[in-house]
Wavefront OBJ file of the C-alpha trace (Angstrom):
o trace
v -24.247 5.109 -30.310
v -26.591 5.822 -27.196
v -24.918 2.847 -25.591
v -21.437 4.383 -25.958
v -22.450 7.795 -24.911
v -24.048 6.236 -21.786
v -21.005 4.278 -21.066
v -18.787 7.435 -21.499
v -21.018 9.332 -19.316
v -20.948 6.595 -16.549
v -17.160 6.409 -16.749
v -16.811 10.369 -16.392
v -19.165 10.230 -13.414
v -17.022 7.562 -11.861
v -13.742 9.467 -12.568
v -15.282 12.940 -11.051
v -16.510 10.713 -7.996
v -13.014 9.510 -7.464
v -11.496 12.946 -7.624
v -13.816 14.173 -4.838
v -12.358 11.820 -2.572
v -9.289 12.355 -0.335
v -6.616 13.577 -2.469
v -3.725 12.105 -0.534
v -5.175 8.470 -0.885
v -3.800 7.708 2.471
v -5.987 6.963 5.429
v -5.603 8.493 8.976
v -4.664 4.991 10.353
v -1.829 4.651 7.762
v -0.347 7.957 8.961
v -0.854 7.180 12.609
v 1.098 3.859 11.999
v 3.907 6.099 10.341
v 3.795 8.376 13.331
v 4.371 5.265 15.642
v 7.221 4.000 13.425
v 8.908 7.227 13.778
v 8.437 7.435 17.579
v 9.482 3.831 18.068
v 12.604 4.362 16.087
v 13.445 7.687 18.156
v 12.792 5.979 21.454
v 14.644 2.825 20.614
v 17.676 5.018 19.493
v 17.331 3.100 15.894
v 19.222 5.200 13.725
v 19.099 3.061 10.681
v 15.290 3.094 10.935
v 15.064 6.875 11.510
v 16.999 7.333 8.371
v 14.379 5.256 6.338
v 11.605 7.422 7.833
v 12.844 10.986 7.200
v 12.249 13.432 4.351
v 15.817 14.865 4.025
v 18.697 12.706 4.535
v 20.906 13.755 7.236
v 18.381 16.015 8.934
v 18.159 13.969 12.132
v 21.466 12.614 13.336
v 20.668 12.652 17.160
v 21.144 8.751 17.549
v 24.078 8.392 15.056
v 26.345 6.840 17.691
v 23.701 5.595 20.203
v 23.415 2.034 21.044
v 20.031 0.637 19.833
v 17.446 -0.427 22.663
v 13.885 -1.551 23.003
v 11.900 1.279 24.497
v 8.810 -0.883 24.956
v 6.698 1.659 23.299
v 3.320 0.341 21.883
v 1.169 1.660 19.243
v -1.737 1.745 21.810
v 0.181 3.911 24.104
v 0.095 6.926 21.880
v -2.495 9.266 21.322
v -2.778 10.497 17.656
v -4.411 13.631 16.363
v -4.232 13.967 12.705
v -4.747 17.067 10.336
v -4.418 17.116 6.696
v -3.339 20.330 4.739
v -4.874 19.769 1.248
v -3.140 22.794 -0.193
v 0.384 21.616 0.754
v -0.481 17.917 0.872
v 0.964 17.253 4.077
v -0.061 15.634 7.394
v 0.249 17.158 10.807
v 0.272 14.618 13.650
v 0.268 15.405 17.450
v 1.499 12.378 19.150
v 1.092 12.408 23.026
v 2.240 9.613 25.293
v 4.021 8.829 28.592
v 7.741 8.343 27.881
v 8.454 4.602 28.319
v 12.091 5.161 29.349
v 11.221 8.262 31.693
v 8.860 9.833 33.881
v 7.714 12.763 31.599
v 4.846 13.079 29.329
v 5.894 13.580 25.507
v 3.811 15.897 23.226
v 5.513 15.552 19.820
v 4.387 17.391 16.639
v 5.401 15.494 13.389
v 4.896 16.746 9.914
v 4.656 14.262 7.066
v 5.444 15.059 3.541
v 5.326 12.713 0.568
v 8.650 11.862 -1.113
v 8.846 9.093 -3.737
v 5.447 7.961 -3.022
v 5.861 7.472 0.662
v 5.048 9.535 3.720
v 8.258 10.728 5.271
v 8.788 12.833 8.580
v 10.034 16.250 7.805
v 12.101 16.924 11.102
v 12.855 20.395 10.604
v 9.299 21.710 9.675
v 7.997 19.613 12.518
v 9.919 22.063 14.880
v 7.776 24.742 13.584
v 4.405 23.358 14.062
v 2.223 25.362 16.382
v -0.674 23.050 17.653
v -3.222 25.868 18.263
v -2.583 27.330 14.920
v -2.913 23.825 12.954
v -6.158 22.931 15.019
v -7.887 26.128 14.181
v -6.858 26.274 10.522
v -7.498 22.556 9.583
v -10.308 20.131 10.452
v -9.198 17.210 12.558
v -9.223 13.990 10.315
v -9.064 11.659 13.083
v -8.219 11.102 16.852
v -6.719 7.675 17.346
v -6.440 5.998 20.589
v -8.257 8.987 22.049
v -10.267 8.303 25.411
l 1 2 3 4 5 6 7 8 9 10 11 12 13 14 15 16 17 18 19 20 21 22 23 24 25 26 27 28 29 30 31 32 33 34 35 36 37 38 39 40 41 42 43 44 45 46 47 48 49 50 51 52 53 54 55 56 57 58 59 60 61 62 63 64 65 66 67 68 69 70 71 72 73 74 75 76 77 78 79 80 81 82 83 84 85 86 87 88 89 90 91 92 93 94 95 96 97 98 99 100 101 102 103 104 105 106 107 108 109 110 111 112 113 114 115 116 117 118 119 120 121 122 123 124 125 126 127 128 129 130 131 132 133 134 135 136 137 138 139 140 141 142 143 144 145 146 147
């Protein structure tokens, strides 16, 4: 009897400890890799890949008729600041890098929402992000490729 009670108590403690960990179950590196996939698809004008990465079908049609290219963009070229909103269960990513096909600097704001068990880019809500508001409201989870 005591043995069963002890085992039940241990299982309950393990379950509660698991609940206290990140509720998203996703690492910041996973989100940074997803952000890179999005930036790469955009700068390569890879319409098919873009469609796989977006939250709402048809919400990003910029490159629908464009010819796919290789921009040369690399994961290491991008600085990723990552914030997580526990209440809304979404990630904010600030992706900063030098445009691989131009001379300008790029400062993209990307919002990731979960859909079908995968993190997808919400292109319309990404437009509404104000960096200063996000950085004041949420703790930074990670800064990847920051120097």
